[in-house]
Backbone as XML, in Angstrom:
<?xml version="1.0"?>
<chain id="A" units="angstrom">
  <residue number="1" name="MET">
    <atom name="N" x="1.039" y="-1.399" z="0.109"/>
    <atom name="CA" x="-0.210" y="-0.070" z="-0.094"/>
    <atom name="C" x="0.920" y="1.105" z="0.303"/>
  </residue>
  <residue number="2" name="LYS">
    <atom name="N" x="1.672" y="1.137" z="0.835"/>
    <atom name="CA" x="2.888" y="2.312" z="1.279"/>
    <atom name="C" x="3.561" y="2.750" z="-0.321"/>
  </residue>
  <residue number="3" name="LYS">
    <atom name="N" x="4.116" y="1.469" z="-0.906"/>
    <atom name="CA" x="4.702" y="1.602" z="-2.629"/>
    <atom name="C" x="3.713" y="1.964" z="-3.378"/>
  </residue>
  <residue number="4" name="GLN">
    <atom name="N" x="2.527" y="1.816" z="-3.294"/>
    <atom name="CA" x="1.738" y="2.380" z="-4.612"/>
    <atom name="C" x="1.306" y="3.889" z="-3.971"/>
  </residue>
  <residue number="5" name="ALA">
    <atom name="N" x="1.175" y="4.248" z="-2.908"/>
    <atom name="CA" x="0.843" y="5.549" z="-2.554"/>
    <atom name="C" x="2.144" y="6.462" z="-3.018"/>
  </residue>
  <residue number="6" name="MET">
    <atom name="N" x="3.313" y="5.850" z="-3.080"/>
    <atom name="CA" x="4.462" y="6.492" z="-3.371"/>
    <atom name="C" x="4.525" y="7.139" z="-5.315"/>
  </residue>
  <residue number="7" name="ILE">
    <atom name="N" x="4.149" y="5.718" z="-5.741"/>
    <atom name="CA" x="4.146" y="5.332" z="-6.823"/>
    <atom name="C" x="3.078" y="6.677" z="-7.312"/>
  </residue>
  <residue number="8" name="VAL">
    <atom name="N" x="1.929" y="6.540" z="-6.711"/>
    <atom name="CA" x="1.128" y="7.525" z="-7.182"/>
    <atom name="C" x="1.859" y="9.321" z="-7.246"/>
  </residue>
  <residue number="9" name="THR">
    <atom name="N" x="2.302" y="9.025" z="-5.850"/>
    <atom name="CA" x="2.855" y="10.843" z="-5.577"/>
    <atom name="C" x="3.607" y="10.887" z="-6.335"/>
  </residue>
  <residue number="10" name="ALA">
    <atom name="N" x="4.414" y="10.018" z="-6.936"/>
    <atom name="CA" x="5.481" y="10.470" z="-8.120"/>
    <atom name="C" x="4.916" y="11.142" z="-9.283"/>
  </residue>
  <residue number="11" name="LEU">
    <atom name="N" x="4.020" y="10.279" z="-9.878"/>
    <atom name="CA" x="3.534" y="10.210" z="-11.255"/>
    <atom name="C" x="2.637" y="11.702" z="-10.996"/>
  </residue>
  <residue number="12" name="ALA">
    <atom name="N" x="1.890" y="11.745" z="-9.521"/>
    <atom name="CA" x="1.231" y="13.117" z="-9.847"/>
    <atom name="C" x="2.360" y="14.617" z="-10.111"/>
  </residue>
  <residue number="13" name="MET">
    <atom name="N" x="3.037" y="14.417" z="-8.883"/>
    <atom name="CA" x="4.310" y="15.440" z="-9.200"/>
    <atom name="C" x="5.608" y="15.420" z="-10.358"/>
  </residue>
  <residue number="14" name="GLY">
    <atom name="N" x="5.466" y="14.164" z="-11.314"/>
    <atom name="CA" x="5.458" y="14.066" z="-12.635"/>
    <atom name="C" x="5.128" y="15.244" z="-13.739"/>
  </residue>
  <residue number="15" name="MET">
    <atom name="N" x="3.789" y="14.859" z="-13.290"/>
    <atom name="CA" x="2.579" y="15.531" z="-14.641"/>
    <atom name="C" x="2.693" y="16.775" z="-13.876"/>
  </residue>
  <residue number="16" name="LEU">
    <atom name="N" x="2.617" y="17.388" z="-12.758"/>
    <atom name="CA" x="2.921" y="18.736" z="-12.809"/>
    <atom name="C" x="4.089" y="19.482" z="-12.993"/>
  </residue>
  <residue number="17" name="SER">
    <atom name="N" x="4.958" y="18.740" z="-12.771"/>
    <atom name="CA" x="6.173" y="19.505" z="-12.977"/>
    <atom name="C" x="6.181" y="19.650" z="-14.688"/>
  </residue>
  <residue number="18" name="VAL">
    <atom name="N" x="5.767" y="18.526" z="-15.476"/>
    <atom name="CA" x="5.535" y="18.718" z="-16.966"/>
    <atom name="C" x="4.953" y="19.998" z="-17.440"/>
  </residue>
  <residue number="19" name="GLY">
    <atom name="N" x="3.727" y="19.472" z="-16.526"/>
    <atom name="CA" x="2.515" y="21.036" z="-16.962"/>
    <atom name="C" x="2.843" y="22.402" z="-16.711"/>
  </residue>
  <residue number="20" name="ALA">
    <atom name="N" x="3.922" y="22.596" z="-15.302"/>
    <atom name="CA" x="4.493" y="24.043" z="-15.107"/>
    <atom name="C" x="5.435" y="24.020" z="-16.371"/>
  </residue>
  <residue number="21" name="ILE">
    <atom name="N" x="6.646" y="23.274" z="-16.776"/>
    <atom name="CA" x="7.190" y="23.639" z="-17.691"/>
    <atom name="C" x="6.627" y="23.916" z="-19.009"/>
  </residue>
  <residue number="22" name="SER">
    <atom name="N" x="5.580" y="23.480" z="-19.439"/>
    <atom name="CA" x="5.128" y="23.565" z="-20.548"/>
    <atom name="C" x="4.512" y="24.879" z="-20.525"/>
  </residue>
  <residue number="23" name="ALA">
    <atom name="N" x="3.906" y="25.497" z="-19.304"/>
    <atom name="CA" x="3.141" y="26.932" z="-19.507"/>
    <atom name="C" x="4.200" y="27.809" z="-19.536"/>
  </residue>
  <residue number="24" name="SER">
    <atom name="N" x="5.443" y="27.417" z="-19.031"/>
    <atom name="CA" x="6.652" y="28.658" z="-18.910"/>
    <atom name="C" x="6.970" y="28.336" z="-20.062"/>
  </residue>
  <residue number="25" name="ALA">
    <atom name="N" x="7.265" y="27.831" z="-20.604"/>
    <atom name="CA" x="8.183" y="27.715" z="-21.937"/>
    <atom name="C" x="7.167" y="28.262" z="-23.399"/>
  </residue>
  <residue number="26" name="GLY">
    <atom name="N" x="5.570" y="28.448" z="-23.126"/>
    <atom name="CA" x="5.316" y="29.029" z="-24.042"/>
    <atom name="C" x="5.142" y="30.199" z="-24.135"/>
  </residue>
  <residue number="27" name="ASN">
    <atom name="N" x="5.107" y="31.264" z="-25.380"/>
    <atom name="CA" x="5.459" y="32.269" z="-25.365"/>
    <atom name="C" x="3.974" y="33.195" z="-25.712"/>
  </residue>
  <residue number="28" name="SER">
    <atom name="N" x="3.708" y="34.322" z="-24.666"/>
    <atom name="CA" x="2.275" y="35.051" z="-25.090"/>
    <atom name="C" x="2.758" y="35.672" z="-26.417"/>
  </residue>
  <residue number="29" name="CYS">
    <atom name="N" x="1.950" y="35.631" z="-26.956"/>
    <atom name="CA" x="1.672" y="36.515" z="-28.187"/>
    <atom name="C" x="2.296" y="37.782" z="-28.433"/>
  </residue>
  <residue number="30" name="CYS">
    <atom name="N" x="1.724" y="38.358" z="-26.974"/>
    <atom name="CA" x="2.103" y="39.461" z="-26.696"/>
    <atom name="C" x="3.123" y="39.936" z="-26.313"/>
  </residue>
  <residue number="31" name="SER">
    <atom name="N" x="4.263" y="38.943" z="-25.997"/>
    <atom name="CA" x="5.512" y="39.087" z="-25.321"/>
    <atom name="C" x="6.204" y="39.914" z="-26.519"/>
  </residue>
  <residue number="32" name="ASP">
    <atom name="N" x="6.100" y="40.176" z="-27.561"/>
    <atom name="CA" x="6.951" y="40.648" z="-28.354"/>
    <atom name="C" x="6.959" y="41.919" z="-28.135"/>
  </residue>
  <residue number="33" name="GLY">
    <atom name="N" x="6.308" y="42.783" z="-27.857"/>
    <atom name="CA" x="6.389" y="43.950" z="-27.090"/>
    <atom name="C" x="4.931" y="44.740" z="-28.430"/>
  </residue>
  <residue number="34" name="LYS">
    <atom name="N" x="4.260" y="44.386" z="-28.970"/>
    <atom name="CA" x="3.527" y="44.759" z="-30.166"/>
    <atom name="C" x="2.521" y="45.344" z="-29.226"/>
  </residue>
  <residue number="35" name="CYS">
    <atom name="N" x="1.793" y="44.612" z="-27.907"/>
    <atom name="CA" x="1.050" y="45.445" z="-27.389"/>
    <atom name="C" x="1.250" y="46.221" z="-26.350"/>
  </residue>
  <residue number="36" name="THR">
    <atom name="N" x="2.455" y="47.040" z="-26.398"/>
    <atom name="CA" x="3.258" y="48.183" z="-25.231"/>
    <atom name="C" x="2.219" y="49.123" z="-25.968"/>
  </residue>
  <residue number="37" name="ASP">
    <atom name="N" x="1.892" y="49.980" z="-26.986"/>
    <atom name="CA" x="1.638" y="50.758" z="-27.469"/>
    <atom name="C" x="0.240" y="51.069" z="-27.185"/>
  </residue>
  <residue number="38" name="ARG">
    <atom name="N" x="-0.307" y="50.947" z="-26.087"/>
    <atom name="CA" x="-1.600" y="51.272" z="-25.811"/>
    <atom name="C" x="-2.572" y="52.147" z="-26.728"/>
  </residue>
  <residue number="39" name="GLN">
    <atom name="N" x="-2.255" y="53.460" z="-27.245"/>
    <atom name="CA" x="-2.814" y="54.472" z="-28.471"/>
    <atom name="C" x="-2.841" y="53.578" z="-29.614"/>
  </residue>
  <residue number="40" name="LEU">
    <atom name="N" x="-1.904" y="52.779" z="-30.201"/>
    <atom name="CA" x="-2.146" y="51.843" z="-31.260"/>
    <atom name="C" x="-3.647" y="50.912" z="-31.099"/>
  </residue>
  <residue number="41" name="ILE">
    <atom name="N" x="-3.699" y="50.372" z="-30.007"/>
    <atom name="CA" x="-4.697" y="49.105" z="-29.315"/>
    <atom name="C" x="-5.946" y="50.033" z="-30.189"/>
  </residue>
  <residue number="42" name="GLN">
    <atom name="N" x="-5.737" y="51.584" z="-28.991"/>
    <atom name="CA" x="-6.928" y="51.853" z="-28.282"/>
    <atom name="C" x="-7.233" y="51.970" z="-30.089"/>
  </residue>
  <residue number="43" name="LYS">
    <atom name="N" x="-6.725" y="52.645" z="-31.161"/>
    <atom name="CA" x="-7.248" y="52.865" z="-32.669"/>
    <atom name="C" x="-7.591" y="51.283" z="-33.057"/>
  </residue>
  <residue number="44" name="VAL">
    <atom name="N" x="-7.458" y="50.645" z="-33.133"/>
    <atom name="CA" x="-7.429" y="49.277" z="-33.881"/>
    <atom name="C" x="-8.796" y="49.225" z="-33.011"/>
  </residue>
  <residue number="45" name="VAL">
    <atom name="N" x="-9.477" y="49.232" z="-31.558"/>
    <atom name="CA" x="-10.393" y="49.004" z="-30.814"/>
    <atom name="C" x="-11.709" y="50.167" z="-31.777"/>
  </residue>
  <residue number="46" name="GLN">
    <atom name="N" x="-11.565" y="51.292" z="-31.533"/>
    <atom name="CA" x="-12.304" y="52.241" z="-32.117"/>
    <atom name="C" x="-12.522" y="52.105" z="-33.901"/>
  </residue>
  <residue number="47" name="GLU">
    <atom name="N" x="-11.722" y="51.484" z="-34.807"/>
    <atom name="CA" x="-11.878" y="51.247" z="-36.111"/>
    <atom name="C" x="-12.763" y="49.866" z="-36.132"/>
  </residue>
  <residue number="48" name="THR">
    <atom name="N" x="-12.716" y="49.222" z="-35.249"/>
    <atom name="CA" x="-12.784" y="47.807" z="-35.036"/>
    <atom name="C" x="-14.321" y="47.663" z="-34.332"/>
  </residue>
  <residue number="49" name="ALA">
    <atom name="N" x="-15.022" y="48.404" z="-33.672"/>
    <atom name="CA" x="-15.997" y="48.651" z="-32.974"/>
    <atom name="C" x="-17.061" y="48.273" z="-33.002"/>
  </residue>
  <residue number="50" name="GLY">
    <atom name="N" x="-17.630" y="48.918" z="-34.572"/>
    <atom name="CA" x="-18.571" y="48.552" z="-35.110"/>
    <atom name="C" x="-19.135" y="47.023" z="-35.686"/>
  </residue>
  <residue number="51" name="THR">
    <atom name="N" x="-17.885" y="46.656" z="-36.262"/>
    <atom name="CA" x="-17.433" y="45.585" z="-36.961"/>
    <atom name="C" x="-17.782" y="44.011" z="-36.168"/>
  </residue>
  <residue number="52" name="ALA">
    <atom name="N" x="-16.818" y="44.517" z="-34.820"/>
    <atom name="CA" x="-17.248" y="43.533" z="-34.033"/>
    <atom name="C" x="-18.574" y="43.191" z="-32.751"/>
  </residue>
  <residue number="53" name="SER">
    <atom name="N" x="-18.789" y="44.526" z="-32.767"/>
    <atom name="CA" x="-20.374" y="43.936" z="-32.038"/>
    <atom name="C" x="-21.273" y="43.226" z="-33.394"/>
  </residue>
  <residue number="54" name="ILE">
    <atom name="N" x="-20.853" y="43.841" z="-34.367"/>
    <atom name="CA" x="-21.987" y="42.764" z="-35.383"/>
    <atom name="C" x="-21.298" y="41.109" z="-35.406"/>
  </residue>
  <residue number="55" name="LEU">
    <atom name="N" x="-20.239" y="41.118" z="-35.693"/>
    <atom name="CA" x="-19.303" y="39.772" z="-34.683"/>
    <atom name="C" x="-20.328" y="39.125" z="-33.765"/>
  </residue>
  <residue number="56" name="LYS">
    <atom name="N" x="-20.077" y="40.170" z="-32.487"/>
    <atom name="CA" x="-20.766" y="39.033" z="-31.476"/>
    <atom name="C" x="-22.208" y="39.101" z="-31.390"/>
  </residue>
  <residue number="57" name="ALA">
    <atom name="N" x="-22.527" y="39.348" z="-32.286"/>
    <atom name="CA" x="-24.263" y="39.533" z="-32.653"/>
    <atom name="C" x="-24.579" y="38.263" z="-33.629"/>
  </residue>
  <residue number="58" name="LYS">
    <atom name="N" x="-23.438" y="38.317" z="-34.297"/>
    <atom name="CA" x="-23.980" y="36.768" z="-35.371"/>
    <atom name="C" x="-23.546" y="35.612" z="-34.386"/>
  </residue>
  <residue number="59" name="GLU">
    <atom name="N" x="-22.227" y="35.862" z="-33.586"/>
    <atom name="CA" x="-21.707" y="34.831" z="-32.817"/>
    <atom name="C" x="-23.122" y="34.180" z="-31.848"/>
  </residue>
  <residue number="60" name="ILE">
    <atom name="N" x="-24.064" y="34.984" z="-30.877"/>
    <atom name="CA" x="-24.572" y="34.771" z="-30.066"/>
    <atom name="C" x="-26.252" y="34.258" z="-31.195"/>
  </residue>
  <residue number="61" name="GLN">
    <atom name="N" x="-26.034" y="34.503" z="-32.479"/>
    <atom name="CA" x="-27.094" y="34.088" z="-33.452"/>
    <atom name="C" x="-26.904" y="32.275" z="-33.651"/>
  </residue>
  <residue number="62" name="GLN">
    <atom name="N" x="-25.549" y="32.322" z="-33.856"/>
    <atom name="CA" x="-25.172" y="30.842" z="-34.285"/>
    <atom name="C" x="-24.972" y="29.877" z="-32.612"/>
  </residue>
  <residue number="63" name="ARG">
    <atom name="N" x="-25.091" y="30.601" z="-31.304"/>
    <atom name="CA" x="-25.188" y="29.623" z="-30.460"/>
    <atom name="C" x="-26.615" y="29.381" z="-30.247"/>
  </residue>
  <residue number="64" name="GLU">
    <atom name="N" x="-27.228" y="30.034" z="-30.519"/>
    <atom name="CA" x="-28.636" y="30.197" z="-30.470"/>
    <atom name="C" x="-29.049" y="29.260" z="-31.453"/>
  </residue>
  <residue number="65" name="LEU">
    <atom name="N" x="-28.832" y="29.185" z="-32.840"/>
    <atom name="CA" x="-28.833" y="28.251" z="-33.467"/>
    <atom name="C" x="-28.548" y="27.067" z="-32.667"/>
  </residue>
  <residue number="66" name="TYR">
    <atom name="N" x="-27.235" y="26.700" z="-32.406"/>
    <atom name="CA" x="-27.080" y="25.072" z="-32.632"/>
    <atom name="C" x="-27.706" y="24.742" z="-31.244"/>
  </residue>
  <residue number="67" name="GLY">
    <atom name="N" x="-28.820" y="25.209" z="-30.845"/>
    <atom name="CA" x="-29.405" y="24.993" z="-29.092"/>
    <atom name="C" x="-30.994" y="24.491" z="-29.687"/>
  </residue>
  <residue number="68" name="PHE">
    <atom name="N" x="-31.027" y="24.423" z="-30.839"/>
    <atom name="CA" x="-32.727" y="24.540" z="-31.019"/>
    <atom name="C" x="-32.807" y="23.261" z="-31.390"/>
  </residue>
  <residue number="69" name="ASP">
    <atom name="N" x="-33.428" y="22.367" z="-31.552"/>
    <atom name="CA" x="-34.082" y="21.260" z="-31.871"/>
    <atom name="C" x="-33.604" y="21.071" z="-32.851"/>
  </residue>
  <residue number="70" name="GLY">
    <atom name="N" x="-34.744" y="21.791" z="-34.098"/>
    <atom name="CA" x="-34.879" y="22.023" z="-35.525"/>
    <atom name="C" x="-33.821" y="22.747" z="-35.869"/>
  </residue>
  <residue number="71" name="PHE">
    <atom name="N" x="-32.079" y="22.330" z="-36.175"/>
    <atom name="CA" x="-30.906" y="22.690" z="-36.455"/>
    <atom name="C" x="-31.422" y="22.939" z="-37.848"/>
  </residue>
  <residue number="72" name="ASP">
    <atom name="N" x="-30.777" y="24.385" z="-38.484"/>
    <atom name="CA" x="-31.042" y="24.254" z="-40.242"/>
    <atom name="C" x="-29.198" y="24.124" z="-40.344"/>
  </residue>
  <residue number="73" name="PRO">
    <atom name="N" x="-28.847" y="23.730" z="-41.213"/>
    <atom name="CA" x="-27.623" y="23.395" z="-42.087"/>
    <atom name="C" x="-27.642" y="24.295" z="-42.427"/>
  </residue>
  <residue number="74" name="GLU">
    <atom name="N" x="-28.283" y="24.921" z="-43.207"/>
    <atom name="CA" x="-28.460" y="26.053" z="-44.309"/>
    <atom name="C" x="-27.826" y="27.448" z="-43.678"/>
  </residue>
  <residue number="75" name="LYS">
    <atom name="N" x="-28.608" y="27.937" z="-42.566"/>
    <atom name="CA" x="-28.622" y="29.123" z="-41.716"/>
    <atom name="C" x="-26.898" y="29.025" z="-40.947"/>
  </residue>
  <residue number="76" name="ALA">
    <atom name="N" x="-26.992" y="27.841" z="-40.179"/>
    <atom name="CA" x="-25.868" y="27.483" z="-40.006"/>
    <atom name="C" x="-24.621" y="28.327" z="-40.419"/>
  </residue>
  <residue number="77" name="ALA">
    <atom name="N" x="-24.249" y="27.415" z="-41.712"/>
    <atom name="CA" x="-23.490" y="27.753" z="-43.108"/>
    <atom name="C" x="-23.244" y="29.304" z="-43.578"/>
  </residue>
  <residue number="78" name="GLU">
    <atom name="N" x="-24.833" y="29.400" z="-43.585"/>
    <atom name="CA" x="-24.882" y="31.633" z="-43.786"/>
    <atom name="C" x="-23.825" y="32.118" z="-42.935"/>
  </residue>
  <residue number="79" name="LEU">
    <atom name="N" x="-24.268" y="31.729" z="-41.304"/>
    <atom name="CA" x="-23.839" y="32.457" z="-40.064"/>
    <atom name="C" x="-22.001" y="32.513" z="-40.302"/>
  </residue>
  <residue number="80" name="GLU">
    <atom name="N" x="-21.729" y="31.023" z="-40.292"/>
    <atom name="CA" x="-20.010" y="30.513" z="-40.196"/>
    <atom name="C" x="-19.886" y="31.934" z="-41.351"/>
  </residue>
  <residue number="81" name="SER">
    <atom name="N" x="-19.866" y="31.872" z="-42.104"/>
    <atom name="CA" x="-19.574" y="32.535" z="-43.732"/>
    <atom name="C" x="-19.702" y="33.916" z="-43.231"/>
  </residue>
  <residue number="82" name="GLU">
    <atom name="N" x="-20.540" y="34.487" z="-42.662"/>
    <atom name="CA" x="-20.315" y="35.629" z="-42.210"/>
    <atom name="C" x="-19.939" y="36.049" z="-41.268"/>
  </residue>
  <residue number="83" name="ILE">
    <atom name="N" x="-19.591" y="34.981" z="-40.167"/>
    <atom name="CA" x="-18.788" y="35.331" z="-38.920"/>
    <atom name="C" x="-17.495" y="35.858" z="-39.561"/>
  </residue>
  <residue number="84" name="GLN">
    <atom name="N" x="-16.840" y="34.702" z="-40.504"/>
    <atom name="CA" x="-15.774" y="34.696" z="-41.033"/>
    <atom name="C" x="-15.252" y="35.995" z="-42.116"/>
  </residue>
  <residue number="85" name="VAL">
    <atom name="N" x="-15.790" y="36.159" z="-42.619"/>
    <atom name="CA" x="-15.976" y="37.658" z="-43.333"/>
    <atom name="C" x="-15.785" y="38.406" z="-42.244"/>
  </residue>
  <residue number="86" name="LEU">
    <atom name="N" x="-16.134" y="39.009" z="-41.172"/>
    <atom name="CA" x="-16.479" y="39.893" z="-40.150"/>
    <atom name="C" x="-14.927" y="39.665" z="-39.287"/>
  </residue>
  <residue number="87" name="LYS">
    <atom name="N" x="-14.695" y="38.191" z="-39.173"/>
    <atom name="CA" x="-13.343" y="38.465" z="-38.187"/>
    <atom name="C" x="-12.075" y="39.098" z="-39.431"/>
  </residue>
  <residue number="88" name="ASN">
    <atom name="N" x="-12.026" y="38.429" z="-40.678"/>
    <atom name="CA" x="-11.331" y="38.571" z="-42.196"/>
    <atom name="C" x="-10.838" y="40.291" z="-41.509"/>
  </residue>
  <residue number="89" name="LYS">
    <atom name="N" x="-12.175" y="41.107" z="-42.015"/>
    <atom name="CA" x="-12.041" y="42.518" z="-41.967"/>
    <atom name="C" x="-11.331" y="42.788" z="-40.401"/>
  </residue>
  <residue number="90" name="ILE">
    <atom name="N" x="-11.503" y="42.623" z="-39.458"/>
    <atom name="CA" x="-11.031" y="42.829" z="-37.889"/>
    <atom name="C" x="-9.873" y="42.188" z="-38.214"/>
  </residue>
  <residue number="91" name="LYS">
    <atom name="N" x="-9.109" y="41.424" z="-39.283"/>
    <atom name="CA" x="-7.698" y="41.378" z="-39.252"/>
    <atom name="C" x="-7.122" y="42.121" z="-40.024"/>
  </residue>
  <residue number="92" name="VAL">
    <atom name="N" x="-7.637" y="42.468" z="-40.993"/>
    <atom name="CA" x="-7.288" y="43.841" z="-41.813"/>
    <atom name="C" x="-7.002" y="44.750" z="-41.011"/>
  </residue>
  <residue number="93" name="VAL">
    <atom name="N" x="-7.562" y="44.715" z="-40.684"/>
    <atom name="CA" x="-7.891" y="46.578" z="-39.537"/>
    <atom name="C" x="-6.069" y="46.366" z="-38.462"/>
  </residue>
  <residue number="94" name="GLU">
    <atom name="N" x="-6.149" y="45.343" z="-38.210"/>
    <atom name="CA" x="-5.311" y="44.835" z="-37.138"/>
    <atom name="C" x="-3.903" y="44.708" z="-37.485"/>
  </residue>
  <residue number="95" name="GLU">
    <atom name="N" x="-3.554" y="44.180" z="-38.885"/>
    <atom name="CA" x="-2.395" y="43.981" z="-39.880"/>
    <atom name="C" x="-2.117" y="45.429" z="-40.196"/>
  </residue>
  <residue number="96" name="LYS">
    <atom name="N" x="-3.293" y="46.215" z="-40.409"/>
    <atom name="CA" x="-2.928" y="47.830" z="-41.296"/>
    <atom name="C" x="-2.009" y="48.713" z="-39.741"/>
  </residue>
  <residue number="97" name="PHE">
    <atom name="N" x="-2.559" y="48.064" z="-38.729"/>
    <atom name="CA" x="-2.023" y="48.970" z="-37.480"/>
    <atom name="C" x="-0.812" y="48.111" z="-36.984"/>
  </residue>
  <residue number="98" name="GLY">
    <atom name="N" x="-0.459" y="47.080" z="-37.493"/>
    <atom name="CA" x="0.751" y="46.167" z="-37.020"/>
    <atom name="C" x="0.224" y="45.390" z="-35.962"/>
  </residue>
  <residue number="99" name="VAL">
    <atom name="N" x="-0.907" y="45.176" z="-34.881"/>
    <atom name="CA" x="-1.108" y="45.128" z="-33.993"/>
    <atom name="C" x="-1.863" y="43.178" z="-34.374"/>
  </residue>
  <residue number="100" name="SER">
    <atom name="N" x="-1.448" y="42.607" z="-32.868"/>
    <atom name="CA" x="-1.785" y="40.992" z="-32.544"/>
    <atom name="C" x="-3.114" y="40.860" z="-32.640"/>
  </residue>
  <residue number="101" name="SER">
    <atom name="N" x="-3.924" y="39.929" z="-32.875"/>
    <atom name="CA" x="-5.163" y="39.915" z="-32.886"/>
    <atom name="C" x="-5.397" y="40.118" z="-31.099"/>
  </residue>
  <residue number="102" name="CYS">
    <atom name="N" x="-4.595" y="39.015" z="-30.634"/>
    <atom name="CA" x="-4.660" y="39.023" z="-29.092"/>
    <atom name="C" x="-4.542" y="40.115" z="-27.657"/>
  </residue>
  <residue number="103" name="CYS">
    <atom name="N" x="-4.108" y="41.284" z="-28.608"/>
    <atom name="CA" x="-3.898" y="42.337" z="-28.053"/>
    <atom name="C" x="-4.932" y="42.916" z="-27.741"/>
  </residue>
  <residue number="104" name="ARG">
    <atom name="N" x="-6.186" y="42.958" z="-28.683"/>
    <atom name="CA" x="-6.997" y="43.278" z="-28.678"/>
    <atom name="C" x="-8.332" y="42.851" z="-26.760"/>
  </residue>
  <residue number="105" name="SER">
    <atom name="N" x="-7.497" y="41.493" z="-26.775"/>
    <atom name="CA" x="-8.060" y="41.296" z="-25.570"/>
    <atom name="C" x="-8.148" y="41.783" z="-24.649"/>
  </residue>
</chain>
């Protein structure tokens, strides 16, 4: 019993250490300094505010659509394409200002 508890403890510690190493090894997409200019980020947010609000509304519609029993695949495909177009519009503005998409959140 004692041996089994030691093995379980060793495995748990190994898993925790691997998780910690993996988490510390990953870089934030904003660690390269692109998110330090707050004025630039504010310009992107202002310029994409209308598109972002439409995008949020479409995503809510999509979630509601998937929640219904009578699922409409054509409506789902239409919403998916509209959402992708809106995301691409936001991405174009972000690229124009040289800002990563993670900086908006």
